[in-house]
Backbone as JSON Lines, residues from 0, in Angstrom:
{"i":0,"aa":"X","n":[0.6,-0.63,-0.17],"ca":[0.08,0.0,-0.32],"c":[0.61,1.28,-0.33]}
{"i":1,"aa":"X","n":[1.73,1.5,0.79],"ca":[2.88,2.73,1.04],"c":[3.55,2.07,1.38]}
{"i":2,"aa":"X","n":[5.01,2.51,0.2],"ca":[6.24,2.15,1.23],"c":[7.18,3.69,1.16]}
{"i":3,"aa":"X","n":[8.43,3.77,1.67],"ca":[9.57,4.47,1.95],"c":[10.62,3.83,1.88]}
{"i":4,"aa":"X","n":[11.58,4.69,0.99],"ca":[12.77,3.67,0.64],"c":[14.23,5.06,1.21]}
{"i":5,"aa":"X","n":[14.88,4.83,1.53],"ca":[16.24,6.12,1.65],"c":[15.5,7.16,2.74]}
{"i":6,"aa":"X","n":[14.62,7.18,2.98],"ca":[13.68,8.85,3.13],"c":[14.75,9.77,4.01]}
{"i":7,"aa":"X","n":[14.66,10.66,4.04],"ca":[15.87,11.52,4.74],"c":[14.62,12.67,5.02]}
{"i":8,"aa":"X","n":[15.12,13.51,6.12],"ca":[13.75,14.49,6.71],"c":[14.86,15.79,7.21]}
{"i":9,"aa":"X","n":[14.79,16.79,7.07],"ca":[15.68,18.4,7.62],"c":[14.64,19.37,7.7]}
{"i":10,"aa":"X","n":[14.99,20.36,9.24],"ca":[14.19,21.2,9.45],"c":[15.37,22.16,9.63]}
{"i":11,"aa":"X","n":[15.37,22.98,8.23],"ca":[16.47,24.45,8.34],"c":[17.57,23.66,7.74]}
{"i":12,"aa":"X","n":[18.88,23.85,8.79],"ca":[19.75,23.11,8.64],"c":[20.23,21.91,9.21]}
{"i":13,"aa":"X","n":[19.05,21.65,10.51],"ca":[19.24,20.31,10.97],"c":[18.87,19.09,10.32]}
{"i":14,"aa":"X","n":[19.93,18.15,10.67],"ca":[18.94,16.73,9.83],"c":[18.87,15.93,10.48]}
{"i":15,"aa":"X","n":[17.45,15.45,10.61],"ca":[16.08,14.98,11.7],"c":[16.43,13.79,11.68]}
{"i":16,"aa":"X","n":[16.47,12.84,10.72],"ca":[16.67,11.44,10.28],"c":[16.79,11.3,8.86]}
{"i":17,"aa":"X","n":[17.76,9.91,8.56],"ca":[17.86,9.17,7.35],"c":[18.16,8.02,7.56]}
{"i":18,"aa":"X","n":[18.09,7.8,6.2],"ca":[17.93,6.25,5.68],"c":[16.57,5.63,6.5]}
{"i":19,"aa":"X","n":[15.6,6.05,6.14],"ca":[14.58,5.28,6.84],"c":[13.82,4.64,5.63]}
{"i":20,"aa":"X","n":[13.28,3.05,6.03],"ca":[12.76,2.37,4.4],"c":[11.97,1.49,5.73]}
{"i":21,"aa":"X","n":[10.67,1.01,5.29],"ca":[9.51,0.86,5.87],"c":[7.99,0.36,4.58]}
{"i":22,"aa":"X","n":[7.49,-0.43,4.69],"ca":[6.55,-1.02,3.45],"c":[5.29,-1.28,4.63]}
{"i":23,"aa":"X","n":[3.85,-0.18,4.13],"ca":[3.02,-0.62,5.1],"c":[1.58,-1.47,4.1]}
{"i":24,"aa":"X","n":[1.62,-2.66,4.7],"ca":[0.73,-3.39,3.32],"c":[-0.83,-3.08,3.68]}
{"i":25,"aa":"X","n":[-1.36,-3.91,2.81],"ca":[-3.03,-3.43,3.5],"c":[-3.25,-4.36,4.27]}
{"i":26,"aa":"X","n":[-4.23,-3.95,5.27],"ca":[-4.41,-4.28,6.35],"c":[-3.44,-4.12,7.56]}
{"i":27,"aa":"X","n":[-2.11,-3.56,7.46],"ca":[-1.12,-3.56,8.15],"c":[-0.92,-1.62,8.56]}
{"i":28,"aa":"X","n":[0.26,-1.61,9.81],"ca":[0.2,-0.34,10.4],"c":[1.61,-0.28,10.85]}
{"i":29,"aa":"X","n":[2.5,0.87,10.83],"ca":[3.13,1.22,11.56],"c":[3.22,2.08,12.47]}
{"i":30,"aa":"X","n":[3.38,2.13,13.57],"ca":[3.64,3.15,14.43],"c":[4.94,3.64,14.84]}
{"i":31,"aa":"X","n":[5.07,5.02,14.49],"ca":[6.52,5.88,15.23],"c":[6.32,6.42,16.56]}
{"i":32,"aa":"X","n":[7.46,6.15,16.61],"ca":[7.56,6.56,17.82],"c":[9.43,7.09,18.3]}
{"i":33,"aa":"X","n":[9.7,8.03,19.15],"ca":[11.07,8.65,19.68],"c":[10.97,10.18,20.14]}
{"i":34,"aa":"X","n":[12.18,10.33,21.45],"ca":[12.2,11.67,21.45],"c":[11.18,12.56,20.92]}
{"i":35,"aa":"X","n":[11.06,13.62,21.92],"ca":[10.7,15.12,20.96],"c":[11.36,15.54,20.1]}
{"i":36,"aa":"X","n":[11.11,16.18,18.73],"ca":[12.61,16.76,18.06],"c":[13.25,16.04,17.26]}
{"i":37,"aa":"X","n":[12.63,14.28,16.95],"ca":[13.38,13.43,16.22],"c":[12.84,13.47,14.71]}
{"i":38,"aa":"X","n":[11.74,14.21,14.58],"ca":[11.23,14.39,13.58],"c":[10.1,12.93,13.18]}
{"i":39,"aa":"X","n":[9.46,13.04,13.84],"ca":[7.76,12.36,14.1],"c":[6.69,13.21,13.08]}
{"i":40,"aa":"X","n":[6.4,14.25,13.22],"ca":[5.09,15.19,12.34],"c":[6.08,15.25,11.12]}
{"i":41,"aa":"X","n":[7.73,15.91,10.93],"ca":[7.55,16.08,9.81],"c":[7.78,14.69,8.83]}
{"i":42,"aa":"X","n":[7.91,13.64,9.41],"ca":[7.76,12.58,8.51],"c":[6.68,12.01,8.27]}
{"i":43,"aa":"X","n":[5.6,12.14,8.83],"ca":[4.32,11.69,8.98],"c":[3.47,13.16,7.47]}
{"i":44,"aa":"X","n":[3.9,14.29,7.63],"ca":[3.18,15.06,6.75],"c":[4.09,14.71,4.95]}
{"i":45,"aa":"X","n":[5.08,14.03,4.97],"ca":[5.73,13.7,4.05],"c":[5.08,12.68,3.35]}
{"i":46,"aa":"X","n":[4.57,11.69,4.19],"ca":[3.57,10.33,3.8],"c":[2.6,11.03,3.44]}
{"i":47,"aa":"X","n":[1.95,12.37,3.92],"ca":[0.68,12.44,3.4],"c":[0.67,13.54,2.74]}
{"i":48,"aa":"X","n":[1.95,14.12,1.82],"ca":[1.92,14.75,0.58],"c":[1.71,16.37,1.05]}
{"i":49,"aa":"X","n":[2.21,16.42,2.27],"ca":[2.49,18.04,2.57],"c":[3.63,18.6,2.94]}
{"i":50,"aa":"X","n":[4.99,17.72,2.71],"ca":[6.6,18.47,2.66],"c":[6.93,17.27,2.07]}
{"i":51,"aa":"X","n":[8.58,17.74,1.53],"ca":[9.24,16.95,0.65],"c":[10.3,16.65,1.67]}
{"i":52,"aa":"X","n":[10.61,15.39,1.42],"ca":[11.63,14.64,1.73],"c":[13.19,15.33,1.49]}
{"i":53,"aa":"X","n":[13.75,15.56,2.51],"ca":[15.0,15.9,2.0],"c":[15.98,15.13,0.73]}
{"i":54,"aa":"X","n":[15.68,13.45,1.03],"ca":[16.36,13.06,0.31],"c":[14.9,11.38,0.21]}
{"i":55,"aa":"X","n":[15.4,10.5,-0.78],"ca":[14.2,8.79,-0.65],"c":[13.66,9.29,-1.7]}
{"i":56,"aa":"X","n":[12.64,8.2,-1.51],"ca":[11.19,8.28,-2.13],"c":[9.95,7.36,-1.3]}
{"i":57,"aa":"X","n":[8.68,7.61,-1.7],"ca":[7.79,7.23,-1.31],"c":[6.83,6.53,-2.67]}
{"i":58,"aa":"X","n":[6.32,5.39,-2.51],"ca":[5.63,4.54,-3.37],"c":[4.51,4.4,-2.75]}
{"i":59,"aa":"X","n":[3.34,4.86,-3.6],"ca":[1.71,4.32,-3.14],"c":[1.58,3.64,-4.55]}
{"i":60,"aa":"X","n":[1.16,1.67,-3.26],"ca":[0.73,0.97,-4.55],"c":[1.63,0.51,-5.18]}
{"i":61,"aa":"X","n":[3.13,0.54,-4.78],"ca":[4.08,0.15,-6.32],"c":[4.12,1.25,-6.81]}
{"i":62,"aa":"X","n":[3.79,2.73,-6.99],"ca":[4.4,3.57,-7.91],"c":[5.14,4.53,-7.25]}
{"i":63,"aa":"X","n":[6.21,5.5,-7.39],"ca":[7.01,6.17,-7.02],"c":[5.9,7.89,-7.29]}
{"i":64,"aa":"X","n":[6.21,8.85,-6.11],"ca":[4.76,9.89,-6.19],"c":[5.92,10.74,-5.58]}
{"i":65,"aa":"X","n":[5.39,11.88,-6.73],"ca":[6.57,12.91,-5.81],"c":[5.92,13.32,-4.38]}
{"i":66,"aa":"X","n":[6.98,14.95,-3.87],"ca":[6.34,15.51,-3.02],"c":[5.41,16.21,-3.39]}
{"i":67,"aa":"X","n":[4.27,16.26,-2.86],"ca":[2.9,17.06,-2.7],"c":[2.36,16.36,-4.08]}
{"i":68,"aa":"X","n":[2.16,15.33,-4.32],"ca":[1.35,14.72,-5.56],"c":[-0.13,14.64,-4.99]}
{"i":69,"aa":"X","n":[-0.87,14.86,-6.35],"ca":[-1.98,15.14,-5.85],"c":[-2.45,13.47,-5.57]}
{"i":70,"aa":"X","n":[-2.21,12.81,-6.57],"ca":[-2.7,11.16,-6.09],"c":[-2.0,10.93,-4.26]}
{"i":71,"aa":"X","n":[-1.32,11.47,-4.04],"ca":[-0.89,10.7,-2.69],"c":[-1.83,10.92,-1.74]}
{"i":72,"aa":"X","n":[-1.87,13.11,-1.59],"ca":[-3.1,13.66,-1.37],"c":[-4.4,12.9,-0.77]}
{"i":73,"aa":"X","n":[-4.97,12.49,-2.36],"ca":[-6.33,11.96,-2.64],"c":[-6.23,10.48,-1.89]}
{"i":74,"aa":"X","n":[-5.18,9.75,-1.44],"ca":[-5.28,8.18,-1.12],"c":[-5.23,8.48,0.78]}
{"i":75,"aa":"X","n":[-4.85,9.67,1.22],"ca":[-4.61,9.85,2.55],"c":[-5.81,10.77,3.48]}
{"i":76,"aa":"X","n":[-6.22,9.89,4.61],"ca":[-6.5,11.0,5.22],"c":[-5.72,10.97,6.77]}
{"i":77,"aa":"X","n":[-4.86,12.75,6.65],"ca":[-4.18,12.78,7.23],"c":[-4.97,13.68,8.74]}
{"i":78,"aa":"X","n":[-4.47,13.26,9.72],"ca":[-5.02,13.87,11.0],"c":[-3.39,14.46,11.64]}
{"i":79,"aa":"X","n":[-3.66,15.96,11.96],"ca":[-2.39,16.28,12.52],"c":[-2.64,16.64,14.15]}
{"i":80,"aa":"X","n":[-1.73,17.18,15.1],"ca":[-2.34,16.86,16.37],"c":[-2.78,17.68,16.78]}
{"i":81,"aa":"X","n":[-3.6,18.71,15.87],"ca":[-4.34,19.63,16.43],"c":[-5.48,19.67,15.77]}
{"i":82,"aa":"X","n":[-6.76,20.15,16.1],"ca":[-8.23,19.49,16.04],"c":[-8.82,20.45,14.25]}
{"i":83,"aa":"X","n":[-7.78,21.79,14.59],"ca":[-8.35,22.51,13.53],"c":[-9.91,22.75,13.11]}
{"i":84,"aa":"X","n":[-10.49,23.13,14.29],"ca":[-11.87,23.3,13.97],"c":[-12.37,25.19,13.99]}
{"i":85,"aa":"X","n":[-13.25,25.6,14.04],"ca":[-13.49,26.67,13.95],"c":[-14.76,26.89,15.07]}
{"i":86,"aa":"X","n":[-14.25,27.61,16.23],"ca":[-15.21,27.63,17.64],"c":[-16.62,28.14,17.41]}
{"i":87,"aa":"X","n":[-16.85,28.95,16.53],"ca":[-18.15,29.13,16.02],"c":[-19.35,28.66,15.7]}
{"i":88,"aa":"X","n":[-18.2,27.36,15.1],"ca":[-19.01,26.52,14.26],"c":[-19.55,24.72,15.41]}
{"i":89,"aa":"X","n":[-20.57,24.51,14.68],"ca":[-21.07,23.79,15.64],"c":[-20.6,22.34,15.36]}
{"i":90,"aa":"X","n":[-20.37,21.37,15.92],"ca":[-19.84,20.11,15.75],"c":[-19.76,19.29,14.37]}
{"i":91,"aa":"X","n":[-21.4,19.34,14.24],"ca":[-21.63,18.56,13.13],"c":[-21.45,19.73,11.71]}
{"i":92,"aa":"X","n":[-21.76,21.32,12.14],"ca":[-20.86,22.29,10.8],"c":[-19.28,22.48,10.75]}
{"i":93,"aa":"X","n":[-18.55,21.74,11.6],"ca":[-17.51,21.68,11.82],"c":[-17.11,20.35,10.86]}
{"i":94,"aa":"X","n":[-17.45,19.33,11.36],"ca":[-17.54,18.23,11.0],"c":[-18.05,17.93,9.17]}
{"i":95,"aa":"X","n":[-19.03,18.85,8.78],"ca":[-19.1,18.85,7.55],"c":[-17.96,19.73,6.34]}
{"i":96,"aa":"X","n":[-17.13,20.65,7.01],"ca":[-16.26,21.51,6.71],"c":[-15.22,20.97,6.98]}
{"i":97,"aa":"X","n":[-15.02,19.89,7.14],"ca":[-13.37,19.12,7.56],"c":[-13.89,18.13,6.19]}
{"i":98,"aa":"X","n":[-14.74,17.53,5.7],"ca":[-14.63,16.08,5.13],"c":[-14.84,16.96,3.65]}
{"i":99,"aa":"X","n":[-15.52,18.05,3.55],"ca":[-15.53,18.94,2.47],"c":[-14.04,19.58,1.88]}
{"i":100,"aa":"X","n":[-13.21,20.03,2.93],"ca":[-12.38,20.43,2.58],"c":[-11.24,18.94,2.38]}
{"i":101,"aa":"X","n":[-11.4,17.93,2.74],"ca":[-10.54,16.89,2.5],"c":[-11.02,16.3,1.13]}
{"i":102,"aa":"X","n":[-12.25,17.12,0.27],"ca":[-12.4,16.3,-0.81],"c":[-13.41,15.36,-1.04]}
{"i":103,"aa":"X","n":[-14.16,15.26,0.22],"ca":[-15.28,14.24,0.79],"c":[-16.42,14.77,0.62]}
{"i":104,"aa":"X","n":[-17.31,13.82,0.44],"ca":[-18.9,14.25,0.66],"c":[-19.63,13.06,1.41]}
{"i":105,"aa":"X","n":[-20.45,13.81,2.36],"ca":[-21.42,13.13,3.52],"c":[-22.8,14.03,3.92]}
{"i":106,"aa":"X","n":[-23.68,13.21,3.17],"ca":[-25.06,13.56,3.46],"c":[-25.29,14.24,5.5]}
{"i":107,"aa":"X","n":[-26.44,14.51,5.32],"ca":[-27.01,14.64,6.67],"c":[-26.86,13.21,7.81]}
{"i":108,"aa":"X","n":[-27.25,12.22,7.32],"ca":[-27.75,11.31,7.83],"c":[-26.2,10.82,7.96]}
{"i":109,"aa":"X","n":[-25.47,10.57,7.19],"ca":[-23.8,9.91,7.54],"c":[-23.3,10.93,8.76]}
{"i":110,"aa":"X","n":[-23.41,11.74,8.46],"ca":[-22.5,12.83,9.57],"c":[-23.15,12.47,11.0]}
{"i":111,"aa":"X","n":[-24.67,12.43,10.8],"ca":[-25.23,12.4,12.42],"c":[-24.94,11.16,12.71]}
{"i":112,"aa":"X","n":[-24.56,10.24,11.95],"ca":[-24.19,8.87,12.58],"c":[-22.5,8.83,12.79]}
{"i":113,"aa":"X","n":[-22.23,9.43,12.08],"ca":[-20.8,9.52,12.53],"c":[-20.14,10.43,14.17]}
{"i":114,"aa":"X","n":[-21.05,10.98,13.9],"ca":[-21.11,11.96,14.94],"c":[-21.22,10.9,16.3]}
{"i":115,"aa":"X","n":[-22.51,10.11,16.01],"ca":[-23.31,9.43,17.22],"c":[-22.33,7.73,17.36]}
{"i":116,"aa":"X","n":[-21.25,7.75,16.47],"ca":[-20.38,6.74,16.98],"c":[-19.35,6.94,18.04]}
{"i":117,"aa":"X","n":[-19.28,8.43,17.47],"ca":[-18.1,8.5,18.41],"c":[-18.81,9.79,19.58]}
{"i":118,"aa":"X","n":[-19.91,9.24,20.09],"ca":[-20.65,9.8,21.59],"c":[-20.82,11.28,21.4]}
{"i":119,"aa":"X","n":[-21.24,11.53,20.15],"ca":[-20.91,13.32,19.98],"c":[-22.68,13.65,19.79]}
{"i":120,"aa":"X","n":[-23.57,12.71,19.52],"ca":[-24.46,12.92,18.93],"c":[-25.68,13.6,19.63]}
{"i":121,"aa":"X","n":[-25.51,13.83,20.58],"ca":[-26.12,14.5,21.49],"c":[-25.18,16.33,21.52]}
{"i":122,"aa":"X","n":[-24.35,16.56,20.96],"ca":[-23.53,17.6,21.18],"c":[-23.73,18.46,19.7]}
{"i":123,"aa":"X","n":[-24.16,17.92,19.0],"ca":[-23.86,17.82,17.5],"c":[-23.99,19.42,16.98]}
{"i":124,"aa":"X","n":[-25.3,19.86,18.05],"ca":[-25.59,21.09,17.34],"c":[-24.73,22.44,18.35]}
{"i":125,"aa":"X","n":[-24.1,22.29,19.27],"ca":[-22.65,22.99,20.41],"c":[-21.88,23.38,19.62]}
{"i":126,"aa":"X","n":[-21.68,24.57,19.71],"ca":[-20.24,24.97,18.79],"c":[-19.66,24.93,19.95]}
{"i":127,"aa":"X","n":[-18.23,24.48,18.78],"ca":[-17.27,23.92,19.22],"c":[-16.66,24.38,20.11]}
{"i":128,"aa":"X","n":[-16.72,26.0,20.5],"ca":[-16.1,26.37,21.51],"c":[-16.67,26.05,23.23]}
{"i":129,"aa":"X","n":[-17.77,25.2,23.08],"ca":[-18.02,25.14,24.61],"c":[-17.53,23.67,25.12]}
{"i":130,"aa":"X","n":[-17.62,23.26,23.56],"ca":[-16.72,21.32,24.43],"c":[-15.53,21.11,24.43]}
{"i":131,"aa":"X","n":[-15.56,20.02,25.24],"ca":[-14.13,19.86,25.51],"c":[-13.07,19.34,24.68]}
{"i":132,"aa":"X","n":[-11.66,19.77,25.45],"ca":[-10.72,18.97,24.04],"c":[-11.03,17.87,23.76]}
{"i":133,"aa":"X","n":[-11.36,16.7,24.74],"ca":[-11.22,15.49,23.98],"c":[-12.58,15.36,23.07]}
{"i":134,"aa":"X","n":[-14.01,15.96,23.57],"ca":[-15.0,16.17,22.46],"c":[-14.51,16.51,21.07]}
{"i":135,"aa":"X","n":[-13.55,17.83,21.24],"ca":[-13.05,18.55,20.13],"c":[-12.59,17.71,19.25]}
{"i":136,"aa":"X","n":[-11.55,17.25,19.71],"ca":[-10.82,15.45,19.39],"c":[-11.2,14.4,18.64]}
{"i":137,"aa":"X","n":[-12.92,14.21,19.18],"ca":[-13.69,13.68,18.51],"c":[-14.33,13.62,17.25]}
{"i":138,"aa":"X","n":[-14.41,15.29,17.24],"ca":[-14.97,15.26,15.95],"c":[-13.9,14.97,14.96]}
{"i":139,"aa":"X","n":[-12.83,15.12,14.65],"ca":[-11.73,14.16,14.24],"c":[-11.85,13.19,13.78]}
{"i":140,"aa":"X","n":[-12.17,12.26,15.0],"ca":[-12.38,10.89,14.53],"c":[-13.73,10.73,13.41]}
{"i":141,"aa":"X","n":[-14.51,11.51,13.87],"ca":[-15.87,11.09,13.1],"c":[-15.62,11.58,11.96]}
{"i":142,"aa":"X","n":[-14.43,12.01,11.57],"ca":[-14.03,12.67,10.29],"c":[-13.15,11.6,9.59]}
{"i":143,"aa":"X","n":[-12.69,10.81,10.24],"ca":[-11.7,9.65,9.9],"c":[-12.95,8.89,8.88]}
{"i":144,"aa":"X","n":[-14.17,8.52,9.78],"ca":[-14.64,7.49,9.5],"c":[-15.75,7.64,8.47]}
{"i":145,"aa":"X","n":[-15.77,8.68,8.13],"ca":[-16.18,9.55,6.72],"c":[-15.44,9.7,5.96]}
{"i":146,"aa":"X","n":[-14.02,9.72,5.72],"ca":[-13.0,9.76,4.64],"c":[-13.31,8.76,3.98]}
{"i":147,"aa":"X","n":[-13.52,8.32,3.02],"ca":[-13.16,7.07,2.36],"c":[-11.8,6.95,1.69]}
{"i":148,"aa":"X","n":[-10.89,6.88,2.69],"ca":[-9.38,6.75,2.04],"c":[-8.48,5.71,2.13]}
{"i":149,"aa":"X","n":[-7.86,5.46,1.8],"ca":[-7.15,4.09,1.71],"c":[-5.94,4.43,3.05]}
{"i":150,"aa":"X","n":[-5.4,4.89,3.3],"ca":[-4.01,5.15,4.15],"c":[-4.89,6.35,4.8]}
{"i":151,"aa":"X","n":[-4.18,6.16,6.33],"ca":[-4.71,6.87,7.55],"c":[-2.93,7.08,8.62]}
{"i":152,"aa":"X","n":[-2.98,8.66,8.52],"ca":[-1.71,8.97,8.74],"c":[-2.13,9.97,9.88]}
{"i":153,"aa":"X","n":[-1.68,9.38,11.58],"ca":[-2.76,10.02,12.42],"c":[-1.33,10.66,13.31]}
{"i":154,"aa":"X","n":[-1.02,11.43,13.52],"ca":[-0.11,12.26,14.62],"c":[-0.77,12.92,15.41]}
{"i":155,"aa":"X","n":[-0.26,12.11,16.64],"ca":[-0.87,11.61,17.52],"c":[-1.77,11.89,18.39]}
{"i":156,"aa":"X","n":[-2.63,10.87,17.86],"ca":[-3.87,11.09,17.79],"c":[-4.61,11.08,19.26]}
{"i":157,"aa":"X","n":[-4.34,10.73,19.96],"ca":[-4.69,10.27,21.46],"c":[-5.16,11.14,22.25]}
{"i":158,"aa":"X","n":[-4.04,12.23,21.76],"ca":[-3.85,13.77,22.93],"c":[-5.43,14.44,23.16]}
{"i":159,"aa":"X","n":[-5.46,14.36,24.14],"ca":[-6.87,14.96,24.59],"c":[-7.94,13.72,25.03]}
{"i":160,"aa":"X","n":[-7.72,12.68,24.43],"ca":[-8.29,11.8,24.5],"c":[-8.86,11.23,25.97]}
{"i":161,"aa":"X","n":[-10.25,10.73,26.47],"ca":[-10.29,9.66,27.92],"c":[-10.02,8.51,27.83]}
{"i":162,"aa":"X","n":[-9.89,7.83,28.68],"ca":[-10.09,6.9,27.84],"c":[-11.04,5.7,26.93]}
{"i":163,"aa":"X","n":[-12.47,6.35,27.28],"ca":[-13.37,5.75,26.39],"c":[-12.92,6.13,24.57]}
{"i":164,"aa":"X","n":[-12.35,7.88,24.19],"ca":[-12.21,8.06,23.34],"c":[-11.07,7.69,22.94]}
{"i":165,"aa":"X","n":[-10.05,7.1,23.96],"ca":[-8.52,5.91,23.23],"c":[-9.49,4.58,22.47]}
{"i":166,"aa":"X","n":[-10.62,4.05,23.33],"ca":[-11.41,2.76,22.95],"c":[-12.01,3.42,21.88]}
{"i":167,"aa":"X","n":[-12.47,4.21,21.27],"ca":[-12.96,4.62,20.11],"c":[-12.23,4.43,18.99]}
{"i":168,"aa":"X","n":[-11.04,5.35,19.07],"ca":[-9.93,5.55,18.19],"c":[-9.27,3.89,17.8]}
{"i":169,"aa":"X","n":[-9.58,3.45,18.69],"ca":[-8.82,2.13,18.64],"c":[-9.66,1.07,17.86]}
{"i":170,"aa":"X","n":[-10.61,1.26,18.16],"ca":[-12.05,0.73,17.27],"c":[-11.99,1.46,15.84]}
{"i":171,"aa":"X","n":[-11.29,2.27,15.51],"ca":[-11.95,2.77,14.1],"c":[-10.67,2.28,13.24]}
{"i":172,"aa":"X","n":[-9.4,1.75,14.2],"ca":[-8.16,1.69,13.38],"c":[-7.79,0.58,13.19]}
{"i":173,"aa":"X","n":[-8.58,-0.21,14.12],"ca":[-9.23,-2.13,13.62],"c":[-9.78,-2.12,12.76]}
{"i":174,"aa":"X","n":[-11.17,-1.21,12.51],"ca":[-12.01,-1.57,11.45],"c":[-11.53,-1.15,10.03]}
{"i":175,"aa":"X","n":[-10.62,0.3,10.32],"ca":[-9.99,0.39,8.73],"c":[-9.3,-0.98,8.14]}
{"i":176,"aa":"X","n":[-8.21,-1.42,9.36],"ca":[-7.4,-2.55,8.94],"c":[-8.02,-3.5,8.28]}
{"i":177,"aa":"X","n":[-9.45,-3.59,8.95],"ca":[-9.98,-4.75,8.38],"c":[-10.32,-4.74,7.12]}
{"i":178,"aa":"X","n":[-11.09,-3.8,7.09],"ca":[-11.21,-3.07,5.55],"c":[-10.06,-3.03,4.31]}
{"i":179,"aa":"X","n":[-9.19,-3.4,4.67],"ca":[-8.21,-3.44,4.1],"c":[-7.03,-1.8,3.92]}
{"i":180,"aa":"X","n":[-7.28,-1.18,4.8],"ca":[-6.92,-0.17,4.7],"c":[-5.57,-0.37,5.34]}
{"i":181,"aa":"X","n":[-4.9,0.9,5.69],"ca":[-3.48,1.01,5.89],"c":[-3.12,2.35,6.87]}
{"i":182,"aa":"X","n":[-2.02,2.3,7.79],"ca":[-2.38,3.04,8.77],"c":[-0.36,3.14,9.3]}
{"i":183,"aa":"X","n":[-0.14,4.86,9.67],"ca":[0.9,5.06,10.18],"c":[0.61,6.21,11.34]}
{"i":184,"aa":"X","n":[1.22,5.66,12.48],"ca":[0.46,6.92,13.72],"c":[1.97,7.08,14.57]}
{"i":185,"aa":"X","n":[1.76,8.31,14.69],"ca":[2.71,8.66,15.65],"c":[2.33,8.63,17.03]}
{"i":186,"aa":"X","n":[2.31,7.88,18.01],"ca":[2.09,7.38,19.32],"c":[2.24,7.08,20.69]}
{"i":187,"aa":"X","n":[2.81,6.68,21.57],"ca":[3.07,6.45,22.92],"c":[2.13,5.22,22.94]}
{"i":188,"aa":"X","n":[0.84,5.41,22.89],"ca":[-0.46,4.82,23.43],"c":[-0.36,3.22,22.7]}
{"i":189,"aa":"X","n":[-0.25,2.35,23.29],"ca":[-1.1,1.33,23.08],"c":[-2.28,1.07,22.4]}
{"i":190,"aa":"X","n":[-2.49,0.77,21.18],"ca":[-4.1,0.83,20.93],"c":[-4.85,-1.07,20.54]}
{"i":191,"aa":"X","n":[-4.26,-1.68,21.17],"ca":[-4.39,-2.71,21.29],"c":[-4.03,-3.72,19.66]}
{"i":192,"aa":"X","n":[-3.5,-3.22,19.35],"ca":[-3.45,-3.51,17.54],"c":[-3.05,-5.26,17.91]}
{"i":193,"aa":"X","n":[-3.38,-5.7,16.55],"ca":[-2.84,-7.38,16.68],"c":[-1.44,-7.11,16.37]}
{"i":194,"aa":"X","n":[-0.07,-7.66,17.3],"ca":[1.3,-7.89,16.97],"c":[1.81,-7.93,15.19]}
{"i":195,"aa":"X","n":[0.98,-8.89,14.68],"ca":[1.19,-9.63,14.0],"c":[0.75,-8.37,12.42]}
{"i":196,"aa":"X","n":[0.26,-7.25,12.62],"ca":[-0.4,-6.11,11.69],"c":[0.9,-4.75,11.9]}
{"i":197,"aa":"X","n":[1.17,-5.05,13.03],"ca":[1.73,-3.61,12.96],"c":[3.63,-3.98,13.1]}
{"i":198,"aa":"X","n":[4.2,-2.59,12.85],"ca":[5.38,-2.59,12.34],"c":[6.14,-1.24,13.64]}
{"i":199,"aa":"X","n":[6.64,-1.47,14.36],"ca":[7.4,-0.04,15.1],"c":[8.38,0.57,14.13]}
{"i":200,"aa":"X","n":[8.42,1.73,14.31],"ca":[9.49,2.67,13.69],"c":[9.72,3.42,14.81]}
{"i":201,"aa":"X","n":[11.52,3.48,15.28],"ca":[11.62,4.38,16.22],"c":[12.91,5.8,15.72]}
{"i":202,"aa":"X","n":[12.16,6.99,15.29],"ca":[12.74,7.73,15.5],"c":[14.15,8.32,16.43]}
{"i":203,"aa":"X","n":[15.19,8.67,16.19],"ca":[16.3,8.92,17.24],"c":[17.05,7.85,18.38]}
{"i":204,"aa":"X","n":[16.4,6.67,17.61],"ca":[17.29,5.82,18.78],"c":[17.44,4.71,18.0]}
């Protein structure tokens, strides 16, 4: 599904990592860990087609893709470590906006079902500014459920989530892998994924 060969990352004049190689098959995941400042977010943004590597190449379904390639961005659902919500919009309006910005489509029934799935159905009409940090993060989980993308790139997805929210995230990732999707996650939180499906990549180690 997704392959990385001899990838290198740099921030300004500082080298973050080099020689990174891995392959994520359909139904598999790579969990990226490492100390702060080792380039986890930089790596994930490269995989999502949002920034360019200093060296190396990325392949999608066996084909090399250029930095910022539209076909890579179209295949990826990327979730950064910030929720990217507008405080004045409701949970449902924010979800609709996020899906449209990602190039997806979803009707009202689908959006309400996605919000129900992440336990936000009763709060869908509340403005984001009154929601807790964990509830705001759950809007992003609902977005993942609505976007039909084969590759999920998730940067610190458990931030602000309580135990129930982490359980929801784990279920979403499990279901995505069961459908033949692939995932790359930067997280130190165990999600209970089957060991046979998961590879570990440690940056700076």
